[in-house]
C-alpha positions as a Python dict, from the first residue, in 0.01 Angstrom:
ca = {
    (1, 'M'): (0, 0, 0),
    (2, 'F'): (-8, -128, -358),
    (3, 'Q'): (-96, -484, -454),
    (4, 'L'): (-26, -631, -798),
    (5, 'S'): (-169, -938, -968),
    (6, 'Y'): (-151, -1077, -1320),
    (7, 'D'): (-382, -1262, -1558),
    (8, 'H'): (-190, -1419, -1846),
    (9, 'I'): (-423, -1478, -2140),
    (10, 'D'): (-159, -1650, -2352),
    (11, 'K'): (216, -1627, -2403),
    (12, 'S'): (193, -1264, -2513),
    (13, 'V'): (-115, -1088, -2369),
    (14, 'V'): (-135, -1009, -1998),
    (15, 'F'): (-372, -812, -1776),
    (16, 'T'): (-210, -642, -1475),
    (17, 'K'): (-421, -532, -1178),
    (18, 'I'): (-290, -265, -942),
    (19, 'S'): (-487, -209, -621),
    (20, 'L'): (-455, 86, -384),
    (21, 'K'): (-601, 59, -30),
    (22, 'K'): (-906, -128, -160),
    (23, 'E'): (-1031, 207, -290),
    (24, 'L'): (-887, 219, -641),
    (25, 'E'): (-806, -70, -876),
    (26, 'V'): (-677, -30, -1229),
    (27, 'I'): (-640, -315, -1476),
    (28, 'F'): (-395, -260, -1761),
    (29, 'S'): (-328, -475, -2065),
    (30, 'N'): (-26, -483, -2292),
    (31, 'L'): (-266, -534, -2582),
    (32, 'G'): (-306, -179, -2706),
    (33, 'A'): (-117, -37, -2403),
    (34, 'S'): (-464, -24, -2254),
    (35, 'V'): (-649, 72, -1940),
    (36, 'F'): (-911, -203, -1941),
    (37, 'E'): (-1089, -139, -1612),
    (38, 'I'): (-1092, 114, -1328),
    (39, 'S'): (-1276, 25, -1008),
    (40, 'F'): (-1325, 312, -766),
    (41, 'S'): (-1500, 344, -432),
    (42, 'D'): (-1798, 573, -378),
    (43, 'N'): (-1919, 759, -68),
    (44, 'R'): (-2069, 434, 67),
    (45, 'N'): (-1751, 234, 9),
    (46, 'N'): (-1890, 50, -294),
    (47, 'M'): (-1610, -53, -531),
    (48, 'E'): (-1740, -55, -889),
    (49, 'N'): (-1598, -42, -1238),
    (50, 'I'): (-1625, 310, -1383),
    (51, 'L'): (-1504, 228, -1735),
    (52, 'M'): (-1742, 113, -2007),
    (53, 'A'): (-1596, -153, -2236),
    (54, 'P'): (-1695, -482, -2398),
    (55, 'P'): (-1659, -803, -2193),
    (56, 'K'): (-1302, -931, -2185),
    (57, 'D'): (-1350, -1208, -2444),
    (58, 'I'): (-1510, -969, -2693),
    (59, 'W'): (-1256, -697, -2614),
    (60, 'L'): (-969, -936, -2688),
    (61, 'N'): (-1106, -1057, -3020),
    (62, 'N'): (-1282, -748, -3155),
    (63, 'R'): (-1069, -439, -3123),
    (64, 'T'): (-1307, -156, -3039),
    (65, 'F'): (-1049, 104, -2921),
    (66, 'A'): (-1207, 96, -2571),
    (67, 'G'): (-941, 187, -2314),
    (68, 'S'): (-661, 151, -2568),
    (69, 'I'): (-399, 386, -2703),
    (70, 'V'): (-522, 492, -3045),
    (71, 'G'): (-239, 581, -3279),
    (72, 'P'): (-1, 662, -3421),
    (73, 'L'): (-258, 902, -3570),
    (74, 'A'): (-593, 920, -3390),
    (75, 'G'): (-889, 1084, -3559),
    (76, 'R'): (-1002, 1128, -3917),
    (77, 'Y'): (-758, 1259, -4179),
    (78, 'E'): (-762, 1349, -4545),
    (79, 'V'): (-441, 1184, -4663),
    (80, 'G'): (-356, 1412, -4957),
    (81, 'Q'): (-31, 1310, -5126),
    (82, 'T'): (96, 1117, -4823),
    (83, 'T'): (136, 740, -4797),
    (84, 'L'): (-109, 716, -4506),
    (85, 'E'): (-342, 419, -4533),
    (86, 'K'): (-699, 494, -4638),
    (87, 'N'): (-838, 231, -4404),
    (88, 'R'): (-1178, 400, -4399),
    (89, 'P'): (-1188, 521, -4762),
    (90, 'P'): (-1126, 791, -4855),
    (91, 'I'): (-973, 886, -4517),
    (92, 'H'): (-719, 760, -4265),
    (93, 'F'): (-889, 662, -3938),
    (94, 'H'): (-749, 594, -3590),
    (95, 'G'): (-404, 467, -3683),
    (96, 'G'): (-501, 237, -3969),
    (97, 'S'): (-554, -137, -3990),
    (98, 'D'): (-239, -205, -3785),
    (99, 'G'): (-284, 77, -3533),
    (100, 'W'): (-142, 82, -3183),
    (101, 'D'): (-463, -54, -3027),
    (102, 'K'): (-390, -385, -3204),
    (103, 'V'): (-24, -409, -3100),
    (104, 'V'): (99, -628, -2814),
    (105, 'W'): (338, -389, -2640),
    (106, 'D'): (638, -481, -2426),
    (107, 'Q'): (557, -421, -2059),
    (108, 'S'): (767, -335, -1756),
    (109, 'I'): (667, -236, -1402),
    (110, 'T'): (845, -26, -1141),
    (111, 'E'): (726, -5, -780),
    (112, 'N'): (815, 226, -494),
    (113, 'D'): (645, 339, -173),
    (114, 'D'): (452, 622, -337),
    (115, 'S'): (361, 494, -683),
    (116, 'V'): (358, 215, -937),
    (117, 'T'): (469, 277, -1295),
    (118, 'V'): (352, 59, -1583),
    (119, 'S'): (550, 119, -1903),
    (120, 'F'): (464, -8, -2250),
    (121, 'S'): (713, 15, -2536),
    (122, 'H'): (682, -47, -2909),
    (123, 'S'): (941, 6, -3184),
    (124, 'T'): (929, 8, -3563),
    (125, 'I'): (1177, 111, -3830),
    (126, 'D'): (1023, 461, -3813),
    (127, 'Y'): (994, 534, -3440),
    (128, 'E'): (1026, 421, -3079),
    (129, 'A'): (710, 470, -2873),
    (130, 'L'): (665, 461, -2497),
    (131, 'V'): (339, 482, -2300),
    (132, 'I'): (381, 533, -1925),
    (133, 'Y'): (103, 504, -1668),
    (134, 'I'): (171, 609, -1308),
    (135, 'I'): (-65, 541, -1017),
    (136, 'D'): (27, 731, -702),
    (137, 'R'): (-89, 714, -340),
    (138, 'N'): (-307, 1025, -391),
    (139, 'Y'): (-535, 844, -637),
    (140, 'N'): (-390, 996, -951),
    (141, 'L'): (-347, 812, -1279),
    (142, 'T'): (-97, 990, -1502),
    (143, 'M'): (-48, 895, -1866),
    (144, 'E'): (260, 1003, -2060),
    (145, 'I'): (321, 924, -2425),
    (146, 'L'): (669, 973, -2571),
    (147, 'V'): (767, 897, -2929),
    (148, 'N'): (1113, 937, -3078),
    (149, 'P'): (1079, 931, -3457),
    (150, 'K'): (1368, 810, -3672),
    (151, 'V'): (1209, 973, -3977),
    (152, 'T'): (939, 1235, -4025),
    (153, 'T'): (625, 1080, -3875),
    (154, 'Y'): (266, 1194, -3820),
    (155, 'L'): (175, 1144, -3453),
    (156, 'N'): (-144, 1225, -3264),
    (157, 'P'): (-209, 940, -3017),
    (158, 'T'): (-480, 940, -2752),
    (159, 'N'): (-651, 707, -2507),
    (160, 'H'): (-1009, 598, -2573),
    (161, 'M'): (-1147, 530, -2223),
    (162, 'Y'): (-1524, 556, -2174),
    (163, 'F'): (-1608, 675, -1822),
    (164, 'N'): (-1932, 603, -1637),
    (165, 'L'): (-1938, 693, -1268),
    (166, 'N'): (-2262, 505, -1204),
    (167, 'G'): (-2067, 181, -1172),
    (168, 'S'): (-2294, 19, -1430),
    (169, 'A'): (-2281, 68, -1805),
    (170, 'F'): (-2655, 7, -1820),
    (171, 'V'): (-2718, 342, -1649),
    (172, 'P'): (-2643, 634, -1886),
    (173, 'V'): (-2420, 925, -1791),
    (174, 'T'): (-2714, 1164, -1834),
    (175, 'N'): (-2725, 1186, -1452),
    (176, 'H'): (-2364, 1313, -1437),
    (177, 'L'): (-2230, 1666, -1395),
    (178, 'F'): (-1964, 1785, -1638),
    (179, 'K'): (-1730, 2083, -1665),
    (180, 'L'): (-1481, 2161, -1942),
    (181, 'D'): (-1241, 2454, -1975),
    (182, 'S'): (-1334, 2538, -2331),
    (183, 'A'): (-1526, 2813, -2506),
    (184, 'S'): (-1476, 2687, -2863),
    (185, 'I'): (-1512, 2379, -3080),
    (186, 'F'): (-1375, 2287, -3422),
    (187, 'H'): (-1617, 2289, -3713),
    (188, 'E'): (-1662, 1955, -3889),
    (189, 'E'): (-1807, 1850, -4221),
    (190, 'N'): (-1881, 1480, -4268),
    (191, 'G'): (-1677, 1403, -3958),
    (192, 'L'): (-1368, 1597, -4072),
    (193, 'I'): (-1235, 1913, -3909),
    (194, 'K'): (-1225, 2171, -4187),
    (195, 'S'): (-1060, 2471, -4023),
    (196, 'A'): (-776, 2527, -3779),
    (197, 'D'): (-976, 2816, -3634),
    (198, 'P'): (-1237, 2700, -3381),
    (199, 'L'): (-1584, 2847, -3346),
    (200, 'N'): (-1749, 2985, -3035),
    (201, 'V'): (-1929, 2703, -2859),
    (202, 'S'): (-2309, 2705, -2875),
    (203, 'E'): (-2526, 2693, -2564),
    (204, 'H'): (-2595, 2318, -2587),
    (205, 'F'): (-2224, 2236, -2591),
    (206, 'D'): (-2103, 2493, -2338),
    (207, 'F'): (-1977, 2329, -2019),
    (208, 'Q'): (-1759, 2606, -1877),
    (209, 'I'): (-1952, 2575, -1552),
    (210, 'L'): (-2042, 2243, -1392),
    (211, 'S'): (-2355, 2138, -1581),
    (212, 'K'): (-2596, 1847, -1593),
    (213, 'L'): (-2576, 1607, -1887),
    (214, 'A'): (-2949, 1536, -1865),
    (215, 'S'): (-3017, 1720, -2192),
    (216, 'L'): (-2788, 1498, -2404),
    (217, 'P'): (-3082, 1330, -2585),
    (218, 'T'): (-3225, 1666, -2698),
    (219, 'F'): (-2921, 1733, -2919),
    (220, 'H'): (-2821, 1369, -2984),
    (221, 'G'): (-2516, 1373, -2759),
    (222, 'I'): (-2167, 1517, -2784),
    (223, 'N'): (-1913, 1423, -3050),
    (224, 'H'): (-1693, 1730, -3077),
    (225, 'T'): (-1333, 1846, -3059),
    (226, 'Y'): (-1299, 2124, -2802),
    (227, 'Q'): (-1011, 2370, -2790),
    (228, 'L'): (-892, 2384, -2429),
    (229, 'Y'): (-772, 2681, -2227),
    (230, 'K'): (-665, 2772, -1872),
    (231, 'D'): (-523, 2457, -1715),
    (232, 'Y'): (-655, 2244, -2000),
    (233, 'S'): (-886, 2062, -1764),
    (234, 'G'): (-1227, 1910, -1709),
    (235, 'V'): (-1440, 1756, -1434),
    (236, 'L'): (-1688, 1467, -1435),
    (237, 'R'): (-1895, 1413, -1119),
    (238, 'H'): (-2174, 1186, -1004),
    (239, 'P'): (-2427, 1395, -806),
    (240, 'T'): (-2512, 1136, -539),
    (241, 'N'): (-2244, 867, -506),
    (242, 'G'): (-1969, 1131, -484),
    (243, 'R'): (-1733, 991, -746),
    (244, 'Q'): (-1540, 1259, -932),
    (245, 'I'): (-1271, 1261, -1199),
    (246, 'T'): (-1066, 1569, -1280),
    (247, 'F'): (-843, 1560, -1584),
    (248, 'K'): (-564, 1793, -1691),
    (249, 'T'): (-353, 1767, -2002),
    (250, 'S'): (-58, 1924, -2181),
    (251, 'L'): (-245, 1889, -2510),
    (252, 'P'): (-444, 2171, -2673),
    (253, 'S'): (-773, 1992, -2741),
    (254, 'V'): (-997, 1705, -2638),
    (255, 'V'): (-1258, 1497, -2817),
    (256, 'I'): (-1567, 1451, -2602),
    (257, 'Y'): (-1788, 1165, -2719),
    (258, 'T'): (-2091, 1038, -2528),
    (259, 'F'): (-2149, 699, -2696),
    (260, 'N'): (-2432, 833, -2909),
    (261, 'V'): (-2500, 505, -3093),
    (262, 'A'): (-2540, 161, -2934),
    (263, 'Q'): (-2286, -90, -3071),
    (264, 'E'): (-2302, -469, -3095),
    (265, 'N'): (-1971, -531, -2917),
    (266, 'Y'): (-2068, -317, -2618),
    (267, 'S'): (-2300, -549, -2430),
    (268, 'H'): (-2330, -787, -2137),
    (269, 'N'): (-2525, -1115, -2142),
    (270, 'N'): (-2645, -1026, -2492),
    (271, 'K'): (-2796, -699, -2372),
    (272, 'L'): (-2665, -386, -2543),
    (273, 'Y'): (-2536, -97, -2338),
    (274, 'P'): (-2767, 200, -2400),
    (275, 'V'): (-2674, 520, -2577),
    (276, 'Y'): (-2496, 774, -2356),
    (277, 'S'): (-2354, 495, -2138),
    (278, 'G'): (-2004, 642, -2145),
    (279, 'I'): (-1810, 964, -2203),
    (280, 'T'): (-1456, 1000, -2339),
    (281, 'F'): (-1184, 1256, -2273),
    (282, 'E'): (-964, 1193, -2579),
    (283, 'T'): (-686, 1447, -2525),
    (284, 'Q'): (-502, 1521, -2848),
    (285, 'Y'): (-421, 1775, -3117),
    (286, 'P'): (-718, 1870, -3338),
    (287, 'A'): (-735, 1616, -3620),
    (288, 'N'): (-708, 1660, -3999),
    (289, 'N'): (-414, 1898, -3977),
    (290, 'L'): (-110, 1693, -4077),
    (291, 'E'): (135, 1983, -4051),
    (292, 'L'): (39, 2025, -3686),
    (293, 'V'): (126, 1663, -3600),
    (294, 'K'): (446, 1622, -3800),
    (295, 'F'): (731, 1508, -3577),
    (296, 'G'): (1091, 1403, -3642),
    (297, 'Q'): (1433, 1330, -3495),
    (298, 'T'): (1479, 1687, -3372),
    (299, 'H'): (1112, 1725, -3277),
    (300, 'P'): (998, 1425, -3069),
    (301, 'Y'): (643, 1378, -2944),
    (302, 'H'): (555, 1411, -2576),
    (303, 'S'): (220, 1450, -2399),
    (304, 'R'): (96, 1417, -2044),
    (305, 'T'): (-259, 1372, -1916),
    (306, 'N'): (-352, 1331, -1550),
    (307, 'Y'): (-673, 1179, -1413),
    (308, 'S'): (-741, 1253, -1046),
    (309, 'F'): (-1001, 1041, -862),
    (310, 'S'): (-1182, 1177, -558),
    (311, 'I'): (-1502, 1140, -356),
    (312, 'I'): (-1711, 1454, -309),
    (313, 'D'): (-1959, 1499, -25),
    (314, 'E'): (-2302, 1459, -186),
    (315, 'K'): (-2424, 1774, -7),
    (316, 'K'): (-2174, 1994, -191),
}
């Protein structure tokens, strides 16, 4: 049922491809404990990559966060009296200059009849971290992150996958449908969340019912932290090729970002991917609240996010 293959870049970095019934293929890398590529069939049996990322050579040499685990502390933080690095002065940003996306993690793989588990581990003097990805026969990709701190540690990791169900990053996600179980977003000033109390979501950013993303250009895209409710879930669907992703998470919020600015590293054959060519579901705690993400020996970190892949009849 599952087929595995490996691409060794050098003595330390490896890409691992896991294929399921020629309908779902996921490529992982131990660099950044990453999901580098997801190829998924559509309603005409076309297998195409639905993640937007730089080409492999650029991805390896220019860390862009794409598909990687961002941590230990994802987001933007005022550091106060802490020893957190101000790697984007005057704030701490996405784990610092030696964040988890730049680490070559130790990898192990476990196979059985129903699933394949890819585990990445990384240890420092302050903590032991484990990222577990599970692909099962029902086309689910589950991500668990567990961290056992040895000392008090600030932890708010996330994954930074950009999804595009078109199968081409040159076609924006403005033709997608999107639903998110959230009625509130966190207010930001200069990119920093300034209050632990979220605000009611405005009409432009309300996706409590399945809605078209066609209007993204009218309000310059989404780059917001949403407080989740119900099952903490969301849906992304392509209206004609039938591809759909449903995500659920144990975490209380998610950053939705729609690639609102073209970037030099995101290109193919020297042609830049356009704005709105990807959308993230960065499940996490709301950023810039250090007390909320303080963990220790008696309070370890654990989160779980599930991505379910399906094909919907285009008539529905």
